[in-house]
GUDREN-850755 format. One record per residue (C-alpha): x, z, y. Coordinates in nm, 4 decimals. Layout:
+----------+----------+----------+
:       px :       pz :       py :
+----------+----------+----------+
:        X :        Z :        Y :
...
+----------+----------+----------+
***
This chain:
+----------+----------+----------+
:       px :       pz :       py :
+----------+----------+----------+
:   3.5789 :   1.8490 :  -3.4337 :
:   3.6300 :   1.9540 :  -3.0702 :
:   3.6422 :   2.3241 :  -3.1421 :
:   3.9182 :   2.2681 :  -3.3936 :
:   4.1484 :   2.0739 :  -3.1586 :
:   4.4155 :   2.2988 :  -3.0057 :
:   4.4083 :   2.3334 :  -2.6276 :
:   4.7103 :   2.5644 :  -2.6078 :
:   5.0311 :   2.4784 :  -2.4247 :
:   5.2891 :   2.5048 :  -2.7015 :
:   5.6141 :   2.4372 :  -2.5122 :
:   5.7799 :   2.5192 :  -2.1826 :
:   5.7800 :   2.8274 :  -1.9579 :
:   5.4004 :   2.8512 :  -1.9715 :
:   5.3729 :   2.8278 :  -2.3506 :
:   5.0670 :   2.9956 :  -2.5002 :
:   4.9714 :   3.1404 :  -2.8354 :
:   4.7269 :   2.9023 :  -3.0040 :
:   4.5326 :   3.1801 :  -3.1760 :
:   4.4886 :   3.3691 :  -2.8485 :
:   4.3667 :   3.0558 :  -2.6708 :
:   4.1149 :   2.9787 :  -2.9454 :
:   3.9932 :   3.3402 :  -2.9431 :
:   3.9541 :   3.3247 :  -2.5629 :
:   3.7449 :   3.0070 :  -2.5847 :
:   3.5364 :   3.1315 :  -2.8759 :
:   3.4541 :   3.4569 :  -2.6954 :
:   3.3211 :   3.2735 :  -2.3897 :
:   3.1168 :   3.0300 :  -2.6010 :
:   2.9716 :   3.3182 :  -2.8012 :
:   2.8750 :   3.4984 :  -2.4790 :
:   2.6936 :   3.1856 :  -2.3542 :
:   2.5084 :   3.1674 :  -2.6887 :
:   2.4179 :   2.7945 :  -2.6857 :
:   2.0925 :   2.7071 :  -2.8631 :
:   2.1624 :   2.3432 :  -2.9514 :
:   2.4352 :   2.0799 :  -2.9501 :
:   2.3833 :   1.9861 :  -2.5846 :
:   2.4172 :   2.3454 :  -2.4686 :
:   2.7110 :   2.3880 :  -2.7057 :
:   2.8918 :   2.0963 :  -2.5390 :
:   2.8329 :   2.2480 :  -2.1955 :
:   2.9436 :   2.5913 :  -2.3172 :
:   3.2636 :   2.4440 :  -2.4585 :
:   3.3406 :   2.2739 :  -2.1266 :
:   3.2706 :   2.5960 :  -1.9357 :
:   3.5129 :   2.7804 :  -2.1640 :
:   3.7800 :   2.5152 :  -2.0992 :
:   3.7357 :   2.5539 :  -1.7239 :
:   3.7738 :   2.9319 :  -1.7541 :
:   4.0974 :   2.8661 :  -1.9432 :
:   4.2176 :   2.6398 :  -1.6628 :
:   4.1374 :   2.9092 :  -1.4063 :
:   4.3404 :   3.1559 :  -1.6098 :
:   4.6314 :   2.9115 :  -1.6065 :
:   4.5942 :   2.8662 :  -1.2311 :
:   4.6558 :   3.2390 :  -1.1888 :
:   4.9815 :   3.2128 :  -1.3837 :
:   5.0996 :   2.8997 :  -1.2003 :
:   5.0133 :   3.0446 :  -0.8606 :
:   5.2030 :   3.3642 :  -0.9386 :
:   5.5013 :   3.1588 :  -1.0530 :
:   5.4990 :   2.9641 :  -0.7287 :
:   5.4684 :   3.2700 :  -0.5060 :
:   5.7444 :   3.4531 :  -0.6965 :
:   5.9717 :   3.1513 :  -0.7315 :
:   6.2487 :   3.3177 :  -0.5316 :
:   6.2636 :   3.6204 :  -0.7600 :
:   6.2219 :   3.4132 :  -1.0753 :
:   6.5248 :   3.1840 :  -1.0335 :
:   6.6758 :   3.1978 :  -1.3832 :
:   7.0199 :   3.0788 :  -1.2786 :
:   7.0311 :   3.3232 :  -0.9910 :
:   6.9257 :   3.6107 :  -1.2151 :
:   7.1965 :   3.5254 :  -1.4686 :
:   7.4518 :   3.4903 :  -1.1914 :
:   7.3665 :   3.8294 :  -1.0461 :
:   7.3885 :   3.9945 :  -1.3879 :
:   7.7302 :   3.8381 :  -1.4496 :
:   7.8582 :   3.9365 :  -1.1048 :
:   7.7274 :   4.2906 :  -1.1319 :
:   7.9018 :   4.3303 :  -1.4663 :
:   8.2234 :   4.1853 :  -1.3266 :
:   8.2040 :   4.4349 :  -1.0425 :
:   8.1827 :   4.7100 :  -1.3027 :
:   8.4946 :   4.5796 :  -1.4785 :
:   8.6802 :   4.5692 :  -1.1474 :
:   8.5777 :   4.9283 :  -1.0798 :
:   8.6975 :   5.0405 :  -1.4241 :
:   9.0341 :   4.8676 :  -1.3798 :
:   9.0649 :   5.0079 :  -1.0281 :
:   9.0131 :   5.3635 :  -1.1631 :
:   9.2804 :   5.3067 :  -1.4249 :
:   9.5177 :   5.1607 :  -1.1645 :
:   9.4605 :   5.4568 :  -0.9333 :
:   9.5564 :   5.6945 :  -1.2159 :
:   9.8707 :   5.4876 :  -1.2741 :
:   9.9559 :   5.5120 :  -0.9047 :
:   9.9175 :   5.8905 :  -0.9160 :
:  10.1582 :   5.9108 :  -1.2109 :
:  10.4082 :   5.6933 :  -1.0248 :
:  10.3794 :   5.9121 :  -0.7156 :
:  10.4391 :   6.2177 :  -0.9333 :
:  10.7565 :   6.0606 :  -1.0681 :
:  10.6245 :   6.0049 :  -1.4187 :
:  10.5213 :   5.7105 :  -1.6324 :
:  10.1599 :   5.6653 :  -1.7322 :
:  10.1221 :   5.6997 :  -2.1054 :
:   9.8253 :   5.6667 :  -2.3334 :
:   9.7054 :   6.0049 :  -2.4570 :
:   9.5980 :   5.8571 :  -2.7882 :
:   9.2299 :   5.9026 :  -2.7130 :
:   8.9636 :   5.6486 :  -2.6361 :
:   8.7297 :   5.7124 :  -2.3480 :
:   8.4103 :   5.5240 :  -2.2745 :
:   8.5734 :   5.2355 :  -2.0877 :
:   8.5156 :   4.8835 :  -2.2218 :
:   8.8825 :   4.8216 :  -2.2977 :
:   8.8247 :   4.4979 :  -2.4854 :
:   8.6249 :   4.3421 :  -2.2003 :
:   8.8731 :   4.4706 :  -1.9440 :
:   9.1625 :   4.3126 :  -2.1346 :
:   8.9828 :   3.9810 :  -2.1940 :
:   8.8720 :   3.9548 :  -1.8314 :
:   9.2119 :   4.0455 :  -1.6847 :
:   9.4018 :   3.8005 :  -1.9049 :
:   9.1500 :   3.5172 :  -1.8437 :
:   9.1736 :   3.5467 :  -1.4647 :
:   9.5325 :   3.6594 :  -1.4057 :
:   9.7373 :   3.5177 :  -1.6935 :
:   9.5404 :   3.2681 :  -1.9075 :
:   9.6916 :   3.2197 :  -2.2523 :
:   9.9428 :   3.5015 :  -2.2180 :
:  10.0373 :   3.6556 :  -2.5535 :
:  10.1725 :   3.9998 :  -2.6304 :
:  10.4101 :   3.9983 :  -2.9257 :
:  10.2840 :   4.1888 :  -3.2299 :
:   9.9904 :   4.3159 :  -3.0279 :
:   9.7827 :   4.0258 :  -2.9024 :
:   9.9114 :   3.6866 :  -3.0119 :
:   9.8251 :   3.4048 :  -3.2548 :
:   9.8777 :   3.6322 :  -3.5549 :
:   9.7463 :   3.9584 :  -3.4149 :
:   9.4255 :   4.0566 :  -3.2415 :
:   9.3372 :   4.4125 :  -3.1406 :
:   9.0551 :   4.5577 :  -3.3488 :
:   9.0045 :   4.9231 :  -3.2614 :
:   8.9246 :   5.0637 :  -2.9151 :
:   9.2698 :   5.2257 :  -2.9051 :
:   9.4398 :   4.8923 :  -2.9839 :
:   9.2407 :   4.7217 :  -2.7094 :
:   9.3373 :   4.9949 :  -2.4665 :
:   9.7028 :   4.9461 :  -2.5520 :
:   9.6681 :   4.5691 :  -2.5115 :
:   9.5067 :   4.6111 :  -2.1711 :
:   9.7707 :   4.8535 :  -2.0466 :
:  10.0636 :   4.6366 :  -2.1634 :
:   9.9012 :   4.3276 :  -2.0114 :
:   9.8288 :   4.4947 :  -1.6763 :
:  10.1781 :   4.6431 :  -1.6471 :
:  10.3395 :   4.3111 :  -1.7421 :
:  10.1420 :   4.0941 :  -1.4973 :
:  10.1286 :   4.3582 :  -1.2221 :
:  10.4364 :   4.5838 :  -1.2560 :
:  10.3451 :   4.7770 :  -0.9419 :
:  10.0039 :   4.9410 :  -0.8937 :
:   9.9662 :   4.8086 :  -0.5349 :
:   9.9973 :   4.4508 :  -0.6632 :
:   9.7097 :   4.5001 :  -0.9061 :
:   9.5086 :   4.6812 :  -0.6383 :
:   9.5512 :   4.3945 :  -0.3925 :
:   9.4583 :   4.1394 :  -0.6597 :
:   9.1413 :   4.3337 :  -0.7431 :
:   9.0437 :   4.3481 :  -0.3777 :
:   9.0881 :   3.9719 :  -0.3386 :
:   8.8862 :   3.9121 :  -0.6505 :
:   8.6108 :   4.1414 :  -0.5240 :
:   8.5962 :   3.9626 :  -0.1898 :
:   8.5872 :   3.6223 :  -0.3570 :
:   8.3033 :   3.7333 :  -0.5836 :
:   8.1040 :   3.8705 :  -0.2915 :
:   8.1404 :   3.5496 :  -0.0916 :
:   8.0544 :   3.3299 :  -0.3889 :
:   7.7626 :   3.5496 :  -0.4852 :
:   7.6147 :   3.5373 :  -0.1355 :
:   7.6649 :   3.1627 :  -0.0988 :
:   7.5240 :   3.0689 :  -0.4374 :
:   7.2503 :   3.3311 :  -0.4127 :
:   7.1353 :   3.2004 :  -0.0757 :
:   7.1345 :   2.8449 :  -0.2062 :
:   6.9373 :   2.9380 :  -0.5162 :
:   6.6862 :   3.1392 :  -0.3182 :
:   6.6371 :   2.8489 :  -0.0797 :
:   6.5894 :   2.6010 :  -0.3641 :
:   6.3461 :   2.8286 :  -0.5466 :
:   6.1450 :   2.8953 :  -0.2322 :
:   6.1283 :   2.5243 :  -0.1495 :
:   6.0159 :   2.4440 :  -0.5024 :
:   5.7509 :   2.7138 :  -0.4871 :
:   5.6190 :   2.5829 :  -0.1545 :
:   5.6114 :   2.2266 :  -0.2915 :
:   5.4084 :   2.3364 :  -0.5921 :
:   5.1595 :   2.5577 :  -0.4106 :
:   4.9435 :   2.2830 :  -0.2463 :
:   4.8951 :   2.1151 :  -0.5827 :
:   4.8106 :   2.4441 :  -0.7497 :
:   4.5589 :   2.5362 :  -0.4784 :
:   4.3976 :   2.1913 :  -0.4910 :
:   4.3668 :   2.2151 :  -0.8678 :
:   4.2151 :   2.5634 :  -0.8397 :
:   3.9557 :   2.4352 :  -0.5891 :
:   3.8563 :   2.1516 :  -0.8202 :
:   3.8332 :   2.3758 :  -1.1258 :
:   3.6274 :   2.6374 :  -0.9393 :
:   3.3858 :   2.3724 :  -0.8086 :
:   3.3512 :   2.2112 :  -1.1509 :
:   3.2968 :   2.5478 :  -1.3151 :
:   3.0215 :   2.6402 :  -1.0719 :
:   2.8503 :   2.3049 :  -1.1316 :
:   2.8711 :   2.3411 :  -1.5091 :
:   2.7354 :   2.6966 :  -1.5031 :
:   2.4417 :   2.5893 :  -1.2855 :
:   2.3666 :   2.3023 :  -1.5239 :
:   2.3894 :   2.5328 :  -1.8250 :
:   2.1542 :   2.7887 :  -1.6665 :
:   1.9072 :   2.5099 :  -1.5866 :
:   1.9137 :   2.4024 :  -1.9512 :
:   1.8569 :   2.7593 :  -2.0631 :
:   1.5524 :   2.7900 :  -1.8380 :
:   1.3651 :   2.5090 :  -2.0146 :
:   1.1346 :   2.6193 :  -2.2993 :
:   1.2810 :   2.6033 :  -2.6431 :
:   1.1127 :   2.3294 :  -2.8522 :
:   1.0878 :   2.4081 :  -3.2228 :
:   1.2809 :   2.1538 :  -3.4210 :
:   0.9891 :   2.0832 :  -3.6596 :
:   0.7605 :   1.9962 :  -3.3674 :
:   0.9902 :   1.7242 :  -3.2381 :
:   1.0046 :   1.5234 :  -3.5591 :
:   0.7498 :   1.3601 :  -3.7942 :
:   0.6806 :   1.5876 :  -4.0844 :
:   0.9127 :   1.5087 :  -4.3717 :
:   0.6440 :   1.6142 :  -4.6228 :
:   0.3786 :   1.3802 :  -4.4748 :
:   0.5425 :   1.0766 :  -4.3054 :
:   0.1975 :   0.9331 :  -4.2124 :
:   0.0891 :   1.2493 :  -4.0399 :
:  -0.1244 :   1.1629 :  -3.7347 :
:  -0.1500 :   0.7884 :  -3.7983 :
:  -0.5236 :   0.8067 :  -3.8822 :
:  -0.6211 :   1.0863 :  -3.6443 :
:  -0.8044 :   1.0276 :  -3.3199 :
:  -0.5069 :   1.1383 :  -3.1110 :
:  -0.2235 :   1.0475 :  -3.3508 :
:   0.0418 :   0.7777 :  -3.3012 :
:  -0.1971 :   0.5172 :  -3.4551 :
:  -0.4681 :   0.5863 :  -3.1963 :
:  -0.2848 :   0.4077 :  -2.9162 :
:  -0.2369 :   0.0966 :  -3.1338 :
:  -0.6109 :   0.0829 :  -3.2128 :
:  -0.7051 :   0.1234 :  -2.8439 :
:  -0.4838 :  -0.1692 :  -2.7489 :
:  -0.6462 :  -0.3846 :  -3.0186 :
:  -0.9967 :  -0.3007 :  -2.8881 :
:  -0.8933 :  -0.3729 :  -2.5304 :
:  -0.7471 :  -0.7123 :  -2.6242 :
:  -1.0669 :  -0.8191 :  -2.8064 :
:  -1.2842 :  -0.7209 :  -2.5087 :
:  -1.0726 :  -0.9274 :  -2.2711 :
:  -1.1010 :  -1.2351 :  -2.4935 :
+----------+----------+----------+
***
């Protein structure tokens, strides 16, 4: 019954695979090679304690690395890093526009599509600079760009409409970059502090639990080894023979001998 009950953690950040947990326990019990039900119970408990020690390793690592494992911080940094990339891409495009203006020309699309993420650049620029702005017959309620070239055209029309002069777009990008850096540092510092505090709060409990498990494991192993050192008693020698239930009752040293000695002693006293 006990070997069939699942001991795996099935939910949460420390979720385990039930089959792997059962295989881990079975391997330890097989190595201990219990000879009877009492040793089997001890072996099963020893295997459970080894499993707890294994979990302690994972929990301790999680506590010590809490700062680096902050999920929200990690997501925030990914988002900010990607936004920085979009700003860089738009800044490169704006610099090329400025060069064309300085040369006395007008920047025109060459009909090709380079590797820039035009769709993301357009979505990001509209969301932050002109939310809800529509471009007639290009990007409105009835039309949505589909090809990379259409998205490039939508981005260029949007950027030139909201920021007619390259310096205006450049200044806006710089302000956005500074705002992101300040927000990133502030939120990042807060998240790192929270994660570190949480890790420090958890560590004493984890260390106390590890001490208890280690002590209990040592005690159980010593008890198991003591059991293994006793001589093995054949099963048939510890029970009355099933083929001859009266075996020994009439022998001089059998179970009936003590009863007869008591009867003789009682008669002599009377």
